[in-house]
C-alpha positions in Angstrom: 0.2 -0.1 0.1 1.4 3.4 -0.9 2.1 6.2 1.7 -0.8 8.5 0.4 -3.3 5.6 0.7 -2.0 4.7 4.3 -2.4 8.4 5.2 -5.9 8.7 3.8 -7.1 5.6 5.6 -5.3 6.9 8.8 -7.5 10.2 8.2 -10.6 8.5 7.9 -10.1 6.4 10.9 -9.2 9.6 13.0 -12.2 11.1 11.7 -14.3 8.2 12.7 -12.8 8.3 16.3 -13.7 12.0 16.4 -17.2 11.4 15.2 -17.8 8.9 17.9 -16.7 11.1 20.6 -19.0 13.5 19.2 -22.0 11.5 18.9 -21.6 9.4 22.2 -19.8 11.9 24.3 -16.7 11.0 26.7 -15.5 7.3 26.0 -12.4 5.3 27.1 -10.2 4.0 24.5 -11.3 0.5 25.0 -15.2 1.3 24.4 -13.9 3.4 21.2 -12.1 0.4 19.8 -15.1 -2.1 20.4 -17.4 0.4 18.6 -15.2 0.8 15.6 -13.9 -2.8 15.6 -10.2 -1.9 15.6 -7.5 -2.8 18.1 -7.1 -0.6 21.4 -3.5 0.2 20.5 -4.7 1.8 17.1 -7.4 3.8 18.8 -5.0 5.1 21.4 -2.6 6.1 18.7 -5.5 8.2 17.0 -6.7 9.5 20.4 -3.4 10.6 21.3 -3.1 12.7 18.1 -6.3 14.2 18.5 -5.2 15.4 22.1 -1.9 16.6 20.7 -3.7 18.7 18.0 -6.0 20.2 20.6 -9.1 18.6 19.1 -9.6 16.2 22.2 -8.7 16.1 26.1 -9.1 13.7 28.9 -10.7 13.6 32.1 -10.3 10.7 34.9 -13.0 8.1 34.7 -15.2 7.6 37.7 -14.4 4.9 39.9 -16.7 2.1 40.5 -15.8 0.0 43.4 -12.1 -0.3 45.1 -9.3 0.9 42.9 -7.3 -2.1 41.0 -3.6 -2.1 40.0 -2.5 0.0 36.9 -3.3 3.4 35.7 -6.9 4.7 36.2 -8.8 4.7 33.1 -9.5 8.0 31.3 -12.5 9.5 29.3 -11.7 11.2 26.0 -14.0 14.0 24.7 -13.8 16.5 22.0 -12.8 20.1 22.7 -14.5 22.9 20.9 -11.6 22.9 18.3 -12.6 19.2 17.7 -16.2 20.0 17.3 -15.3 22.5 14.6 -14.1 19.6 12.2 -17.8 18.9 11.8 -18.7 22.3 11.2 -20.9 25.1 12.9 -23.9 26.8 11.6 -23.0 30.1 13.2 -23.4 31.9 9.9 -26.7 30.7 9.6 -27.6 31.6 12.9 -26.2 35.2 12.5 -28.3 35.9 9.4 -31.3 34.7 11.2 -30.7 37.0 14.0 -30.1 40.0 12.0 -33.2 39.1 9.7 -35.2 39.0 13.0 -33.7 42.5 13.9 -34.5 44.0 10.6 -38.0 42.8 10.7 -38.8 43.7 14.4 -36.8 46.8 14.8 -36.1 48.1 11.6 -33.0 48.9 9.2 -31.8 51.8 11.5 -31.3 48.8 14.3 -29.2 46.7 11.7 -27.2 49.7 10.9 -26.6 50.6 14.6 -25.4 46.9 15.1 -23.1 47.1 12.1 -21.6 50.3 13.4 -21.3 48.6 17.1 -19.5 45.4 15.9 -16.9 47.5 13.6 -16.2 49.6 16.5 -15.7 46.9 18.9 -13.3 45.2 16.3 -11.0 48.1 15.7 -11.5 50.1 18.9 -8.8 48.3 20.8 -6.3 49.2 18.3 -7.3 52.8 17.9 -4.3 54.5 19.5 -1.8 52.3 17.3 -3.5 53.2 14.1 -3.9 56.9 14.8 -0.5 57.4 16.0 0.6 58.7 12.6 -0.8 61.6 10.7 0.0 60.0 7.2 -2.9 57.9 5.9 -0.5 55.2 4.3 1.1 54.7 7.5 -2.1 54.5 9.3 -3.5 52.1 6.6 -0.3 49.7 7.7 -1.1 49.9 11.2 -4.9 49.1 10.4 -3.7 46.1 8.5 -1.8 44.7 11.4 -4.6 45.2 13.5 -7.0 43.4 11.3 -4.8 40.5 10.8 -4.6 40.3 14.6 -8.5 39.9 14.4 -8.4 37.2 11.7 -8.6 39.2 8.5 -5.4 38.4 6.8 -4.9 42.1 5.7 -2.1 43.6 3.9 -1.3 46.8 2.3 0.5 47.8 -1.1 1.4 51.3 -2.8 -0.4 52.0 -6.0 -0.3 54.8 -8.6 -2.5 56.1 -11.1 -3.3 53.4 -13.8 -2.4 50.4 -11.7 -4.4 47.4 -11.5 -6.5 47.1 -8.3 -6.2 43.9 -6.3 -9.3 41.8 -6.2 -10.8 43.6 -9.5 -10.2 43.2 -13.1 -10.4 47.1 -13.7 -7.4 49.4 -13.5 -7.7 52.8 -11.8 -9.2 55.5 -14.1 -6.8 57.9 -15.6 -5.6 60.7 -13.2 -6.8 58.8 -10.3 -4.7 59.7 -6.9 -2.0 57.6 -5.7 -2.2 56.0 -2.4 -2.3 52.7 -0.6 -4.7 49.6 -1.1 -5.8 47.8 2.1 -6.6 44.2 1.2 -8.4 41.8 3.5 -7.8 38.4 2.2 -10.2 36.8 4.7 -13.4 37.8 5.9 -15.1 35.9 8.9 -18.4 37.6 8.1 -18.7 37.2 4.3 -21.6 35.0 4.4 -23.5 37.3 6.6 -22.5 40.5 4.7 -23.6 39.1 1.4 -27.0 39.5 2.8 -26.4 42.6 4.9 -23.9 44.8 3.2 -24.5 47.3 6.1 -21.6 45.3 7.7 -19.4 46.3 4.8 -20.6 49.9 4.7 -20.0 50.4 8.4 -16.5 48.9 8.2 -15.8 51.5 5.3 -16.8 54.5 7.2 -14.9 53.1 10.4 -11.7 52.9 8.1 -12.3 56.5 6.7 -12.6 57.9 10.3 -9.4 55.8 11.6 -7.2 56.6 8.6 -8.5 60.5 8.4 -9.4 60.6 4.8 -12.0 59.4 2.5 -11.6 55.9 1.3 -13.1 54.1 -1.6 -13.9 50.3 -1.2 -13.2 48.6 -4.7 -14.1 44.9 -3.9 -15.5 42.4 -1.4 -15.3 38.9 -0.6 -19.1 39.1 0.2 -19.7 39.7 -3.3 -17.4 37.5 -4.7 -14.1 39.0 -5.0 -10.9 37.6 -4.1 -10.3 40.1 -1.5 -12.0 43.1 0.3 -9.9 45.8 -1.3 -9.9 49.6 0.0 -8.2 52.4 -1.7 -6.6 54.9 0.6 -5.6 58.1 -1.2 -2.2 59.5 -0.1 -2.8 62.8 -1.8 -6.4 63.9 -1.3 -6.3 66.9 -4.0 -6.4 69.7 -1.4 -8.7 68.0 1.2 -6.8 67.9 4.4 -7.0 64.8 6.8 -9.5 65.4 9.7 -7.8 66.1 12.9 -7.3 64.0 15.9 -9.6 64.0 18.8 -7.5 66.1 21.0 -7.1 68.6 18.4 -7.3 72.4 19.3 -9.0 73.4 16.2 -12.0 76.0 16.8 -15.2 74.6 16.9 -16.8 73.8 13.5 -13.7 73.0 11.6 -14.0 69.4 11.7 -17.8 69.8 10.2 -16.4 72.1 7.5 -13.8 69.7 6.5 -16.3 66.5 6.5 -18.7 68.5 4.3 -16.3 68.9 1.7 -15.7 65.0 1.5 -17.4 63.1 -1.2 -20.7 61.1 -0.2 -20.7 57.8 1.0 -22.3 55.0 -1.1 -22.3 51.3 -1.7 -19.3 49.2 -2.9 -17.0 50.9 -5.7 -17.5 54.4 -4.5 -16.1 56.6 -2.0 -16.9 56.6 1.8 -16.3 59.8 3.9 -16.6 60.9 7.6 -20.3 61.7 8.4 -20.8 65.3 8.5 -20.6 66.3 12.3 -18.9 62.8 13.0 -15.7 62.9 15.3 -12.5 62.0 13.7 -10.3 59.0 14.8 
């Protein structure tokens, strides 16, 4: 038998061991072996591998009667990581919950939820992101923060006429050079496909953190390879918004925000809403 065939067989057996623990709860190696019709030695090898991978754990089996010789029997049970091998319906649950929210509390409630979610996502990293006044450097810090949150983000510098990551189109002639923020993974893509408010709130939060308007070019939720956001370095005379502790006179922030382009859905520009506070 070839090595690849042996590995495939081993993988199937290990999966069956894990499935038995999932369906019947904590079990000893002897019981698992009896259920699957294989040797206890083989079962222990698979159980030890599951424990080493963090997919199973052990606990002492309850004693019945006087303790005999030898090591006490151990129960094996799946961890949360082990259960994940069989999939979860978290996406479906999230979609159902947001549908219920929309039906009973309205679209404003969905929007408020989306804004609250993204604030919880990037809020802990706010000081690290806003430490520089340069939008490109802020984009780099934002990418680092998003990667820590599971979005596998990166940035790249682009100039006029260069092709956009995640899209088939190039920048239009005369486009402002800048940085592209690329999120190569989206944990909520399935949910965002039905509720684009999640993407819209995220784009607006990026604009506030980066201190400039941004343009969402592509999203995984709509079938693209990555969620791509363009961050202009030069803003054609539109200054980046000040930091929260700025000493600008009251009303300056509002005047700057009013000059920013209006926010719309994917492929257009997002700005900081008029009257909003900068990052």
